[in-house]
Every structure is written in C-alpha cells, then in structure tokens.
N, CA, C and O atoms as a Tinker XYZ file with bonds, in Angstrom:
   432  protein
     1  N     43.448000  198.605000   81.559000    73     2
     2  CA    44.748000  199.214000   81.441000    64     1     3
     3  C     45.768000  198.132000   81.116000    63     2     4     5
     4  O     45.755000  197.071000   81.739000    81     3
     5  N     46.646000  198.379000   80.159000    73     3     6
     6  CA    47.674000  197.423000   79.769000    64     5     7
     7  C     49.019000  197.859000   80.331000    63     6     8     9
     8  O     49.400000  199.025000   80.230000    81     7
     9  N     49.732000  196.909000   80.923000    73     7    10
    10  CA    51.040000  197.164000   81.500000    64     9    11
    11  C     52.080000  196.316000   80.795000    63    10    12    13
    12  O     51.751000  195.258000   80.258000    81    11
    13  N     53.336000  196.760000   80.785000    73    11    14
    14  CA    54.392000  195.919000   80.239000    64    13    15
    15  C     54.621000  194.730000   81.173000    63    14    16    17
    16  O     54.275000  194.786000   82.353000    81    15
    17  N     55.198000  193.671000   80.649000    73    15    18
    18  CA    55.474000  192.492000   81.445000    64    17    19
    19  C     56.510000  192.819000   82.512000    63    18    20    21
    20  O     57.547000  193.413000   82.214000    81    19
    21  N     56.237000  192.438000   83.742000    73    19    22
    22  CA    57.134000  192.716000   84.860000    64    21    23
    23  C     56.818000  194.061000   85.475000    63    22    24    25
    24  O     57.576000  195.012000   85.283000    81    23
    25  N     55.730000  194.172000   86.206000    73    23    26
    26  CA    55.314000  195.432000   86.811000    64    25    27
    27  C     54.744000  195.158000   88.203000    63    26    28    29
    28  O     54.352000  194.033000   88.512000    81    27
    29  N     54.703000  196.190000   89.033000    73    27    30
    30  CA    54.217000  196.083000   90.400000    64    29    31
    31  C     53.018000  197.004000   90.586000    63    30    32    33
    32  O     53.044000  198.162000   90.171000    81    31
    33  N     51.977000  196.485000   91.205000    73    31    34
    34  CA    50.778000  197.259000   91.514000    64    33    35
    35  C     50.394000  197.007000   92.964000    63    34    36    37
    36  O     50.803000  196.013000   93.565000    81    35
    37  N     49.603000  197.917000   93.517000    73    35    38
    38  CA    49.157000  197.787000   94.896000    64    37    39
    39  C     47.792000  197.105000   94.946000    63    38    40    41
    40  O     46.871000  197.491000   94.226000    81    39
    41  N     47.669000  196.097000   95.794000    73    39    42
    42  CA    46.369000  195.490000   96.060000    64    41    43
    43  C     45.660000  196.249000   97.173000    63    42    44    45
    44  O     44.436000  196.379000   97.155000    81    43
    45  N     46.432000  196.759000   98.155000    73    43    46
    46  CA    45.849000  197.509000   99.268000    64    45    47
    47  C     46.942000  198.335000   99.929000    63    46    48    49
    48  O     48.089000  197.903000  100.041000    81    47
    49  N     46.563000  199.534000  100.365000    73    47    50
    50  CA    47.452000  200.378000  101.148000    64    49    51
    51  C     46.590000  201.269000  102.024000    63    50    52    53
    52  O     45.803000  202.069000  101.518000    81    51
    53  N     46.735000  201.133000  103.337000    73    51    54
    54  CA    45.954000  201.964000  104.234000    64    53    55
    55  C     45.778000  201.330000  105.596000    63    54    56    57
    56  O     46.481000  200.385000  105.956000    81    55
    57  N     44.830000  201.864000  106.349000    73    55    58
    58  CA    44.502000  201.358000  107.671000    64    57    59
    59  C     43.137000  200.698000  107.620000    63    58    60    61
    60  O     42.161000  201.306000  107.182000    81    59
    61  N     43.073000  199.463000  108.066000    73    59    62
    62  CA    41.822000  198.717000  108.096000    64    61    63
    63  C     41.341000  198.602000  109.540000    63    62    64    65
    64  O     42.095000  198.205000  110.429000    81    63
    65  N     40.079000  198.953000  109.759000    73    63    66
    66  CA    39.474000  198.791000  111.080000    64    65    67
    67  C     38.254000  197.874000  111.018000    63    66    68    69
    68  O     37.694000  197.506000  112.050000    81    67
    69  N     37.850000  197.511000  109.813000    73    67    70
    70  CA    36.757000  196.559000  109.586000    64    69    71
    71  C     37.182000  195.621000  108.461000    63    70    72    73
    72  O     38.086000  195.939000  107.688000    81    71
    73  N     36.535000  194.477000  108.373000    73    71    74
    74  CA    36.820000  193.522000  107.306000    64    73    75
    75  C     36.461000  194.136000  105.955000    63    74    76    77
    76  O     35.572000  194.983000  105.863000    81    75
    77  N     37.158000  193.702000  104.917000    73    75    78
    78  CA    36.863000  194.245000  103.593000    64    77    79
    79  C     37.522000  193.451000  102.488000    63    78    80    81
    80  O     38.099000  192.390000  102.727000    81    79
    81  N     37.432000  193.977000  101.264000    73    79    82
    82  CA    38.054000  193.341000  100.106000    64    81    83
    83  C     38.289000  194.395000   99.031000    63    82    84    85
    84  O     37.801000  195.522000   99.120000    81    83
    85  N     39.043000  194.003000   98.025000    73    83    86
    86  CA    39.341000  194.903000   96.905000    64    85    87
    87  C     38.701000  194.385000   95.615000    63    86    88    89
    88  O     39.213000  194.641000   94.526000    81    87
    89  N     37.602000  193.670000   95.731000    73    87    90
    90  CA    36.948000  193.085000   94.561000    64    89    91
    91  C     36.430000  194.144000   93.588000    63    90    92    93
    92  O     36.301000  193.863000   92.396000    81    91
    93  N     36.134000  195.340000   94.062000    73    91    94
    94  CA    35.650000  196.389000   93.162000    64    93    95
    95  C     36.791000  197.027000   92.360000    63    94    96    97
    96  O     36.542000  197.728000   91.379000    81    95
    97  N     38.043000  196.785000   92.777000    73    95    98
    98  CA    39.216000  197.283000   92.053000    64    97    99
    99  C     40.228000  196.149000   91.886000    63    98   100   101
   100  O     41.341000  196.244000   92.403000    81    99
   101  N     39.865000  195.074000   91.172000    73    99   102
   102  CA    40.759000  193.932000   91.035000    64   101   103
   103  C     41.966000  194.251000   90.155000    63   102   104   105
   104  O     41.976000  195.239000   89.422000    81   103
   105  N     42.964000  193.407000   90.242000    73   103   106
   106  CA    44.148000  193.505000   89.397000    64   105   107
   107  C     44.001000  192.489000   88.268000    63   106   108   109
   108  O     43.732000  191.312000   88.508000    81   107
   109  N     44.179000  192.956000   87.040000    73   107   110
   110  CA    44.089000  192.081000   85.874000    64   109   111
   111  C     45.317000  191.172000   85.809000    63   110   112   113
   112  O     46.450000  191.643000   85.904000    81   111
   113  N     45.086000  189.874000   85.648000    73   111   114
   114  CA    46.192000  188.913000   85.600000    64   113   115
   115  C     46.039000  187.913000   84.454000    63   114   116   117
   116  O     46.621000  186.829000   84.500000    81   115
   117  N     45.282000  188.257000   83.454000    73   115   118
   118  CA    44.963000  187.333000   82.356000    64   117   119
   119  C     46.217000  186.748000   81.700000    63   118   120   121
   120  O     46.250000  185.544000   81.443000    81   119
   121  N     47.231000  187.535000   81.423000    73   119   122
   122  CA    48.417000  187.052000   80.717000    64   121   123
   123  C     49.639000  186.945000   81.627000    63   122   124   125
   124  O     50.775000  186.921000   81.153000    81   123
   125  N     49.403000  186.882000   82.907000    73   123   126
   126  CA    50.479000  186.821000   83.893000    64   125   127
   127  C     50.731000  185.369000   84.271000    63   126   128   129
   128  O     49.791000  184.591000   84.431000    81   127
   129  N     52.008000  185.004000   84.414000    73   127   130
   130  CA    52.345000  183.621000   84.753000    64   129   131
   131  C     52.833000  183.461000   86.185000    63   130   132   133
   132  O     52.846000  182.345000   86.704000    81   131
   133  N     53.235000  184.545000   86.835000    73   131   134
   134  CA    53.636000  184.441000   88.228000    64   133   135
   135  C     53.462000  185.772000   88.945000    63   134   136   137
   136  O     53.475000  186.846000   88.344000    81   135
   137  N     53.299000  185.650000   90.255000    73   135   138
   138  CA    53.077000  186.831000   91.083000    64   137   139
   139  C     53.874000  186.713000   92.378000    63   138   140   141
   140  O     53.910000  185.654000   93.004000    81   139
   141  N     54.502000  187.801000   92.765000    73   139   142
   142  CA    55.194000  187.896000   94.051000    64   141   143
   143  C     54.434000  188.922000   94.884000    63   142   144   145
   144  O     54.325000  190.084000   94.493000    81   143
   145  N     53.911000  188.500000   96.025000    73   143   146
   146  CA    53.139000  189.366000   96.909000    64   145   147
   147  C     54.056000  189.894000   98.001000    63   146   148   149
   148  O     54.722000  189.119000   98.687000    81   147
   149  N     54.089000  191.203000   98.164000    73   147   150
   150  CA    55.000000  191.868000   99.094000    64   149   151
   151  C     54.181000  192.611000  100.147000    63   150   152   153
   152  O     53.514000  193.600000   99.845000    81   151
   153  N     54.239000  192.124000  101.379000    73   151   154
   154  CA    53.442000  192.659000  102.472000    64   153   155
   155  C     54.307000  193.454000  103.434000    63   154   156   157
   156  O     55.363000  192.985000  103.859000    81   155
   157  N     53.858000  194.667000  103.782000    73   155   158
   158  CA    54.491000  195.498000  104.795000    64   157   159
   159  C     53.424000  195.896000  105.811000    63   158   160   161
   160  O     52.461000  196.581000  105.465000    81   159
   161  N     53.590000  195.472000  107.060000    73   159   162
   162  CA    52.665000  195.830000  108.143000    64   161   163
   163  C     53.391000  196.824000  109.036000    63   162   164   165
   164  O     54.384000  196.481000  109.677000    81   163
   165  N     52.893000  198.063000  109.077000    73   163   166
   166  CA    53.576000  199.100000  109.855000    64   165   167
   167  C     52.994000  199.262000  111.254000    63   166   168   169
   168  O     53.705000  199.701000  112.158000    81   167
   169  N     51.726000  198.923000  111.461000    73   167   170
   170  CA    51.155000  198.920000  112.813000    64   169   171
   171  C     49.973000  197.959000  112.847000    63   170   172   173
   172  O     49.268000  197.773000  111.855000    81   171
   173  N     49.778000  197.351000  114.021000    73   171   174
   174  CA    48.678000  196.402000  114.151000    64   173   175
   175  C     48.272000  196.289000  115.612000    63   174   176   177
   176  O     49.112000  196.252000  116.511000    81   175
   177  N     46.972000  196.234000  115.823000    73   175   178
   178  CA    46.386000  195.906000  117.122000    64   177   179
   179  C     45.461000  194.730000  116.860000    63   178   180   181
   180  O     44.547000  194.839000  116.043000    81   179
   181  N     45.675000  193.623000  117.526000    73   179   182
   182  CA    44.875000  192.429000  117.264000    64   181   183
   183  C     45.530000  191.580000  116.197000    63   182   184   185
   184  O     46.751000  191.428000  116.171000    81   183
   185  N     44.706000  191.023000  115.309000    73   183   186
   186  CA    45.214000  190.134000  114.268000    64   185   187
   187  C     44.700000  190.558000  112.891000    63   186   188   189
   188  O     43.718000  191.289000  112.768000    81   187
   189  N     45.395000  190.078000  111.870000    73   187   190
   190  CA    45.045000  190.373000  110.488000    64   189   191
   191  C     45.136000  189.079000  109.682000    63   190   192   193
   192  O     46.146000  188.378000  109.738000    81   191
   193  N     44.078000  188.764000  108.933000    73   191   194
   194  CA    44.061000  187.608000  108.039000    64   193   195
   195  C     43.919000  188.116000  106.607000    63   194   196   197
   196  O     43.050000  188.937000  106.314000    81   195
   197  N     44.785000  187.618000  105.717000    73   195   198
   198  CA    44.787000  188.048000  104.314000    64   197   199
   199  C     44.577000  186.849000  103.403000    63   198   200   201
   200  O     45.215000  185.808000  103.561000    81   199
   201  N     43.665000  187.017000  102.442000    73   199   202
   202  CA    43.358000  185.968000  101.470000    64   201   203
   203  C     43.419000  186.568000  100.070000    63   202   204   205
   204  O     42.733000  187.547000   99.776000    81   203
   205  N     44.244000  185.974000   99.208000    73   203   206
   206  CA    44.293000  186.365000   97.806000    64   205   207
   207  C     43.180000  185.591000   97.108000    63   206   208   209
   208  O     43.060000  184.378000   97.277000    81   207
   209  N     42.369000  186.292000   96.325000    73   207   210
   210  CA    41.238000  185.661000   95.651000    64   209   211
   211  C     41.378000  185.769000   94.136000    63   210   212   213
   212  O     42.006000  186.696000   93.625000    81   211
   213  N     40.786000  184.815000   93.426000    73   211   214
   214  CA    40.729000  184.844000   91.972000    64   213   215
   215  C     39.255000  184.845000   91.553000    63   214   216   217
   216  O     38.400000  184.286000   92.240000    81   215
   217  N     38.983000  185.471000   90.435000    73   215   218
   218  CA    37.610000  185.653000   89.963000    64   217   219
   219  C     37.250000  184.626000   88.900000    63   218   220   221
   220  O     38.024000  184.370000   87.978000    81   219
   221  N     36.063000  184.041000   89.040000    73   219   222
   222  CA    35.532000  183.122000   88.038000    64   221   223
   223  C     34.469000  183.872000   87.228000    63   222   224   225
   224  O     33.368000  184.094000   87.733000    81   223
   225  N     34.768000  184.265000   85.992000    73   223   226
   226  CA    33.798000  185.035000   85.212000    64   225   227
   227  C     32.561000  184.226000   84.803000    63   226   228   229
   228  O     31.534000  184.817000   84.468000    81   227
   229  N     32.632000  182.910000   84.823000    73   227   230
   230  CA    31.474000  182.094000   84.462000    64   229   231
   231  C     30.398000  182.100000   85.545000    63   230   232   233
   232  O     29.206000  182.044000   85.244000    81   231
   233  N     30.826000  182.167000   86.811000    73   231   234
   234  CA    29.866000  182.163000   87.922000    64   233   235
   235  C     29.759000  183.507000   88.622000    63   234   236   237
   236  O     28.888000  183.696000   89.471000    81   235
   237  N     30.637000  184.446000   88.273000    73   235   238
   238  CA    30.715000  185.764000   88.930000    64   237   239
   239  C     31.026000  185.640000   90.419000    63   238   240   241
   240  O     30.580000  186.461000   91.221000    81   239
   241  N     31.789000  184.618000   90.783000    73   239   242
   242  CA    32.176000  184.411000   92.175000    64   241   243
   243  C     33.684000  184.562000   92.349000    63   242   244   245
   244  O     34.461000  184.329000   91.424000    81   243
   245  N     34.077000  184.957000   93.560000    73   243   246
   246  CA    35.478000  185.038000   93.946000    64   245   247
   247  C     35.826000  183.786000   94.740000    63   246   248   249
   248  O     35.030000  183.310000   95.549000    81   247
   249  N     37.044000  183.249000   94.496000    73   247   250
   250  CA    37.483000  182.026000   95.145000    64   249   251
   251  C     38.858000  182.225000   95.782000    63   250   252   253
   252  O     39.680000  183.000000   95.291000    81   251
   253  N     39.092000  181.509000   96.888000    73   251   254
   254  CA    40.384000  181.591000   97.573000    64   253   255
   255  C     41.473000  181.007000   96.687000    63   254   256   257
   256  O     41.349000  179.888000   96.189000    81   255
   257  N     42.543000  181.776000   96.495000    73   255   258
   258  CA    43.695000  181.335000   95.727000    64   257   259
   259  C     44.864000  181.012000   96.653000    63   258   260   261
   260  O     45.570000  180.025000   96.450000    81   259
   261  N     45.065000  181.855000   97.678000    73   259   262
   262  CA    46.172000  181.675000   98.619000    64   261   263
   263  C     45.905000  182.508000   99.864000    63   262   264   265
   264  O     45.087000  183.427000   99.844000    81   263
   265  N     46.602000  182.177000  100.950000    73   263   266
   266  CA    46.480000  182.946000  102.185000    64   265   267
   267  C     47.860000  183.191000  102.780000    63   266   268   269
   268  O     48.807000  182.449000  102.517000    81   267
   269  N     47.957000  184.228000  103.573000    73   267   270
   270  CA    49.121000  184.455000  104.415000    64   269   271
   271  C     48.820000  183.844000  105.784000    63   270   272   273
   272  O     47.654000  183.720000  106.160000    81   271
   273  N     49.854000  183.461000  106.528000    73   271   274
   274  CA    49.652000  183.063000  107.913000    64   273   275
   275  C     49.074000  184.256000  108.671000    63   274   276   277
   276  O     49.328000  185.404000  108.308000    81   275
   277  N     48.295000  183.987000  109.730000    73   275   278
   278  CA    47.697000  185.074000  110.501000    64   277   279
   279  C     48.797000  185.996000  111.037000    63   278   280   281
   280  O     49.828000  185.539000  111.531000    81   279
   281  N     48.550000  187.299000  110.926000    73   279   282
   282  CA    49.537000  188.315000  111.281000    64   281   283
   283  C     49.126000  188.961000  112.593000    63   282   284   285
   284  O     47.971000  189.351000  112.769000    81   283
   285  N     50.089000  189.074000  113.523000    73   283   286
   286  CA    49.814000  189.741000  114.796000    64   285   287
   287  C     50.943000  190.670000  115.223000    63   286   288   289
   288  O     51.012000  191.080000  116.381000    81   287
   289  N     51.824000  190.998000  114.288000    73   287   290
   290  CA    52.919000  191.919000  114.578000    64   289   291
   291  C     53.354000  192.654000  113.327000    63   290   292   293
   292  O     52.981000  192.282000  112.215000    81   291
   293  N     54.139000  193.692000  113.513000    73   291   294
   294  CA    54.637000  194.471000  112.379000    64   293   295
   295  C     55.761000  193.718000  111.674000    63   294   296   297
   296  O     56.346000  192.786000  112.227000    81   295
   297  N     56.049000  194.136000  110.451000    73   295   298
   298  CA    57.134000  193.534000  109.692000    64   297   299
   299  C     56.758000  193.303000  108.251000    63   298   300   301
   300  O     55.772000  193.843000  107.750000    81   299
   301  N     57.567000  192.487000  107.587000    73   299   302
   302  CA    57.366000  192.206000  106.168000    64   301   303
   303  C     57.206000  190.703000  105.970000    63   302   304   305
   304  O     57.697000  189.891000  106.755000    81   303
   305  N     56.503000  190.364000  104.898000    73   303   306
   306  CA    56.339000  188.974000  104.496000    64   305   307
   307  C     56.169000  188.965000  102.982000    63   306   308   309
   308  O     55.896000  190.000000  102.373000    81   307
   309  N     56.330000  187.813000  102.390000    73   307   310
   310  CA    56.151000  187.692000  100.949000    64   309   311
   311  C     55.595000  186.315000  100.620000    63   310   312   313
   312  O     55.740000  185.367000  101.391000    81   311
   313  N     54.965000  186.227000   99.476000    73   311   314
   314  CA    54.430000  184.965000   98.991000    64   313   315
   315  C     54.503000  184.938000   97.484000    63   314   316   317
   316  O     54.517000  185.985000   96.837000    81   315
   317  N     54.550000  183.732000   96.915000    73   315   318
   318  CA    54.690000  183.572000   95.475000    64   317   319
   319  C     53.633000  182.615000   94.939000    63   318   320   321
   320  O     53.288000  181.629000   95.590000    81   319
   321  N     53.125000  182.914000   93.754000    73   319   322
   322  CA    52.210000  182.015000   93.050000    64   321   323
   323  C     52.683000  181.937000   91.605000    63   322   324   325
   324  O     52.958000  182.958000   90.975000    81   323
   325  N     52.774000  180.722000   91.087000    73   323   326
   326  CA    53.109000  180.519000   89.683000    64   325   327
   327  C     51.943000  179.821000   89.006000    63   326   328   329
   328  O     51.425000  178.823000   89.507000    81   327
   329  N     51.536000  180.356000   87.860000    73   327   330
   330  CA    50.461000  179.785000   87.051000    64   329   331
   331  C     49.115000  179.842000   87.772000    63   330   332   333
   332  O     49.063000  180.093000   88.976000    81   331
   333  N     48.071000  179.619000   87.066000    73   331   334
   334  CA    46.714000  179.536000   87.610000    64   333   335
   335  C     46.283000  180.747000   88.428000    63   334   336   337
   336  O     45.622000  180.595000   89.455000    81   335
   337  N     46.650000  181.948000   87.983000    73   335   338
   338  CA    46.212000  183.160000   88.669000    64   337   339
   339  C     44.796000  183.556000   88.273000    63   338   340   341
   340  O     44.130000  184.280000   89.012000    81   339
   341  N     44.333000  183.098000   87.135000    73   339   342
   342  CA    43.018000  183.497000   86.652000    64   341   343
   343  C     43.088000  184.818000   85.917000    63   342   344   345
   344  O     44.171000  185.300000   85.586000    81   343
   345  N     41.926000  185.403000   85.662000    73   343   346
   346  CA    41.871000  186.662000   84.911000    64   345   347
   347  C     42.007000  187.885000   85.797000    63   346   348   349
   348  O     42.478000  188.928000   85.344000    81   347
   349  N     41.600000  187.770000   87.058000    73   347   350
   350  CA    41.687000  188.892000   87.997000    64   349   351
   351  C     41.970000  188.351000   89.388000    63   350   352   353
   352  O     41.564000  187.243000   89.739000    81   351
   353  N     42.681000  189.164000   90.176000    73   351   354
   354  CA    42.888000  188.824000   91.578000    64   353   355
   355  C     42.472000  190.012000   92.441000    63   354   356   357
   356  O     42.472000  191.161000   91.998000    81   355
   357  N     42.115000  189.697000   93.689000    73   355   358
   358  CA    41.736000  190.721000   94.655000    64   357   359
   359  C     42.181000  190.245000   96.034000    63   358   360   361
   360  O     42.594000  189.098000   96.205000    81   359
   361  N     42.092000  191.134000   97.006000    73   359   362
   362  CA    42.456000  190.839000   98.385000    64   361   363
   363  C     41.219000  190.868000   99.259000    63   362   364   365
   364  O     40.405000  191.786000   99.159000    81   363
   365  N     41.072000  189.868000  100.117000    73   363   366
   366  CA    40.035000  189.851000  101.154000    64   365   367
   367  C     40.777000  189.880000  102.481000    63   366   368   369
   368  O     41.716000  189.112000  102.686000    81   367
   369  N     40.357000  190.769000  103.388000    73   367   370
   370  CA    41.066000  190.874000  104.666000    64   369   371
   371  C     40.084000  190.910000  105.832000    63   370   372   373
   372  O     38.972000  191.428000  105.728000    81   371
   373  N     40.541000  190.333000  106.956000    73   371   374
   374  CA    39.799000  190.354000  108.212000    64   373   375
   375  C     40.732000  190.921000  109.269000    63   374   376   377
   376  O     41.868000  190.471000  109.419000    81   375
   377  N     40.245000  191.905000  109.994000    73   375   378
   378  CA    41.052000  192.546000  111.030000    64   377   379
   379  C     40.269000  192.529000  112.333000    63   378   380   381
   380  O     39.084000  192.862000  112.356000    81   379
   381  N     40.944000  192.134000  113.435000    73   379   382
   382  CA    40.223000  192.039000  114.706000    64   381   383
   383  C     40.110000  193.395000  115.404000    63   382   384   385
   384  O     39.112000  193.644000  116.080000    81   383
   385  N     41.100000  194.277000  115.264000    73   383   386
   386  CA    41.033000  195.618000  115.866000    64   385   387
   387  C     41.380000  196.658000  114.804000    63   386   388   389
   388  O     40.495000  197.350000  114.302000    81   387
   389  N     42.663000  196.772000  114.459000    73   387   390
   390  CA    43.082000  197.669000  113.373000    64   389   391
   391  C     44.462000  197.265000  112.881000    63   390   392   393
   392  O     45.262000  196.695000  113.623000    81   391
   393  N     44.724000  197.568000  111.623000    73   391   394
   394  CA    46.025000  197.268000  111.030000    64   393   395
   395  C     46.303000  198.255000  109.913000    63   394   396   397
   396  O     45.423000  198.562000  109.108000    81   395
   397  N     47.523000  198.747000  109.869000    73   395   398
   398  CA    47.979000  199.594000  108.780000    64   397   399
   399  C     48.975000  198.765000  107.982000    63   398   400   401
   400  O     50.009000  198.342000  108.500000    81   399
   401  N     48.650000  198.540000  106.715000    73   399   402
   402  CA    49.502000  197.668000  105.909000    64   401   403
   403  C     49.409000  198.023000  104.442000    63   402   404   405
   404  O     48.488000  198.707000  103.996000    81   403
   405  N     50.397000  197.534000  103.706000    73   403   406
   406  CA    50.447000  197.644000  102.257000    64   405   407
   407  C     50.700000  196.263000  101.692000    63   406   408   409
   408  O     51.581000  195.547000  102.168000    81   407
   409  N     49.938000  195.886000  100.685000    73   407   410
   410  CA    50.177000  194.630000   99.971000    64   409   411
   411  C     50.310000  194.960000   98.493000    63   410   412   413
   412  O     49.339000  195.315000   97.825000    81   411
   413  N     51.543000  194.833000   97.996000    73   411   414
   414  CA    51.820000  195.052000   96.588000    64   413   415
   415  C     52.034000  193.695000   95.923000    63   414   416   417
   416  O     52.382000  192.714000   96.579000    81   415
   417  N     51.819000  193.660000   94.607000    73   415   418
   418  CA    52.053000  192.431000   93.864000    64   417   419
   419  C     52.879000  192.749000   92.637000    63   418   420   421
   420  O     52.546000  193.637000   91.852000    81   419
   421  N     53.976000  191.995000   92.485000    73   419   422
   422  CA    54.811000  192.123000   91.294000    64   421   423
   423  C     54.421000  191.000000   90.342000    63   422   424   425
   424  O     54.506000  189.822000   90.688000    81   423
   425  N     53.995000  191.372000   89.150000    73   423   426
   426  CA    53.478000  190.426000   88.156000    64   425   427
   427  C     54.423000  190.315000   86.975000    63   426   428   429
   428  O     54.984000  191.311000   86.518000    81   427
   429  N     54.596000  189.098000   86.485000    73   427   430
   430  CA    55.379000  188.914000   85.246000    64   429   431
   431  C     54.986000  187.638000   84.572000    63   430   432
   432  O     55.528000  187.304000   83.519000    81   431
C-alpha cells in the first residue's frame, strides 16, 4: 500500500496479556526519513516493555532499532527516530500481567 508523505499508522492497539509482536503486519518504511512514535497506555497491571524492530531482508531477521523505557503506569510517551529505519518496522512487546495500549507512528 502506498501512502502520501506525512501519514500516521497504528503499530498496535489493544490489550496484551502475553508477549507478542507485529512482524506479520509490519509497517513499510522504505522511503521514510523519520518517525515519531506516539504511545498511549490506558490501563496496565505489572510492566510493559516495547521494542521497535527493523527487518533485514537479506537474512530474514528482525533487529532491535529502539526501545521505550519500561512502562508501569498509564499515560503517554513519545519517541523519535531519524534515518536508518530500514524497509519495514514492527513492534515487539513483553507484558508481565496485562496492558491496554496504542502505539501509533507518524512517518514522513
């Protein structure tokens, strides 16, 4: 799918009760030069760890690109990456009990 420059997509939205990732539905970032990650945590029990990953098509492996500080309360956070996003990005998350959150990314 092709988007105009300067658009926002969701990496994840829902309630997590087990660890997971969004590698099966990655976000295309081939021609993107920067990304703003917008996190909203509406409820949480325990802790939540979030890792932004980039895909290496030569090895078919996912690699850590960036992380958020460990989350243990509700609220909002944001992070920025310029350059070196790769061709695709995905989210890997670890939750100790449960967390309801949304992670959107604004790309341009």
